[in-house]
N, C-alpha and C positions, 0 to 999 in steps of 0.2 A: 123485738123481732129482727131489726137491722143488726143488732149486736150479735145475735145468734148466727146470722148469715156470714158476718165477718169471721167469726170463730171457725166455721166450716171451711171458709176460704183459706185461713191460715193453716189448718190441718191438712187440707188438700195440697197446698204448696210445700208444706213441710215434708209430706210423704214423697212428693215429686222430687224434691231436693235430695232426699235420702236415696232414692232410686238412681238418680243421675250420679251421685257420689259413688254408689256401689258399682255402676257400669264403668266409671272412670278408674276406680281402683283395681278392678279385677279384669278389665278388658285386655286380651292379648295384643290388641292393636294399639293400645295406648301405653303399653309397658315401657316404651321408649322415654317417657318422662323421667324414669329413674336413671337414664343413661346420658347425662349431660356432659360427662367427661369420659375420656378413654379409660382412665384408671378405675373409675367407678364401675364401668362396664366389665373390666377384668375382674374386679372384686365380686361383682354379682355372679359372674359365671363360675368363679371358684366356689362361692358359697353354694351354688346349685349342685356342685359336685362333691360337697363336703370336704373341701380342700382349702387350705390357707387360713388366714391371709398370708400370701407368700411375700418374700423379699424380691423386689424387682432388681435384677442384675444388669440387664441390658434392654434397650428398646431401640427399634429401628423404624423410622418413618419412611413409608413408600407410598407415594401418591396420597390418597385419602385414608391410608391404613397405617396402623402401628402394630409391629410384631414385638411381643414382650417375651423375654427369657427371665424366668424367676425360679426361686428355690423355696421349698417348704419341707422342713425336717430333713429326711434323707431322700427326698424326691426333687426332681426339677421339671419344669414345664415350659412349653412354648405356646403362646396364644396370639391369635390374630384378631384385632378389633378394627372396625371400619366405620367411617363417617356415614351417617344416614340422614337424608333429608336436610342437609346443611348444618344442623345444630346438634343432632343426636348421634349416638354411637351404638354399634351393634357388634356382638361377638360373632365372628364368622366361623372360626374353628380353633382347635387346639387340644392339648391334652398333656398329661403328666406321666412320668415313668420313674420308677425307683432307680437311684444310682446303683450301678452294679460294679463293685470293685474287683470282680473276677474277670470282667471283660476290659480290654484296653480302652474301648470307647462304647458308651451307651448312647444311642441317638433316638431322636423323634423327629418326624417331619410332617409337613402339611402343605396344602395349597388352597388358594381361593377357588371356588367353583364357578364364580361369575366374573365377568369383566375380562377385557383383553388389554394388555397381555396379563396372563395369570401371574399372581404373586405367590411364590413358594418359599419355604424356609426349612432349614434343618438346624436343630439345636442339639447339644449333646454334653455329656459328662465324660471327662478323660481321667481314667484312674492311673495310667502310666505316666509317671513324672518326667519321663524322657521326651514325651510328645509335647512340642511347643506350638505347632501350627497344624491346622486342619486344611487339607486341600480337597475340594469337591470338584469332580469332573462331570460336566453336563454335556449334552449333545452339542451345544453352541458355544461353550466357553469353559474355562477352568478358573475357579475362585479359591482364594486362600484367606483364612481368618486365623488370628492368633488365639491361643487358649488363654483365658484370663486367670487372675489370681485364685479364683474359686474352682479352677479346673473345668470351666464351662466354655462353650463357644456357641455362636449364632451366625449362620450364613443365610443371607436373604438374596433372592434373585427374581427377576421379572422375565417372562417369556417361557412358558411351558410349565405344566404341572409337575410336581416332584416325581410322580410315578412314571411320567412319560420321558423326562429328560435326564434324570439322575442316572449316571452310569456307574460311578464308583466314588469312594472317598478314602483318603489316606491320612494317617497321622505321621507327621514329619518332625525330626529333631531340628535343632538350630542350624545344623549344617545342611539340611535339606534331604537327609537320608530317610527313606521310607521305613518306619518301624511297625506300621500296621496298615493293612489294606483290606477293603471290603468291596467286592464287586456286587453291585445291585442287580437283581434279576430283571430281565426285560418284562415290561407289562404294557405292551403296545395295544393290546386288545381290551383294556379296561374301559368300561363306559361309566360316565359320571351321571349324577342325578339330573343335571341340566341338559344332558344329551339323550336321555331316554325319551322315546316318543310315546 
């Protein structure tokens, strides 16, 4: 009789253990256990978009965030990952776009939606071999970044979301002559998810 009671107890605890394991494996709140490194976070986000694995070309550390510039086949992407709860990492935003050889510069940009100051970035592909430097004009400063060997660039700044502060960008040659210029449309009335009441 006592043996039968022990058996029921084992079965009960076995079922409880399986339920706890299912909750841990499939809970959206505990998914961070997969994100113990920033690169794993990047790979997981790529996999969820059926993209990659990409080759990381550049990475920039800003505060508790890392912005990755990477390539996959004839695409490039820029992705923002951020430290969460001290030891985990979270994908904040990012995306990829196909390299367009018919345009002098193909670009993608993004911004963090939380935290002050905002972290913004602009990555791009340059098809014009004469363009050596990208100059980005913001409301509060002008930044320059060289184009790398793979015809890519990454510009990162703090203080203002890309839609709010980006005014224009230019492609310059070695002498500083403007070969390409893009005036960014004003978007002062854009409201973000964290600003909607």
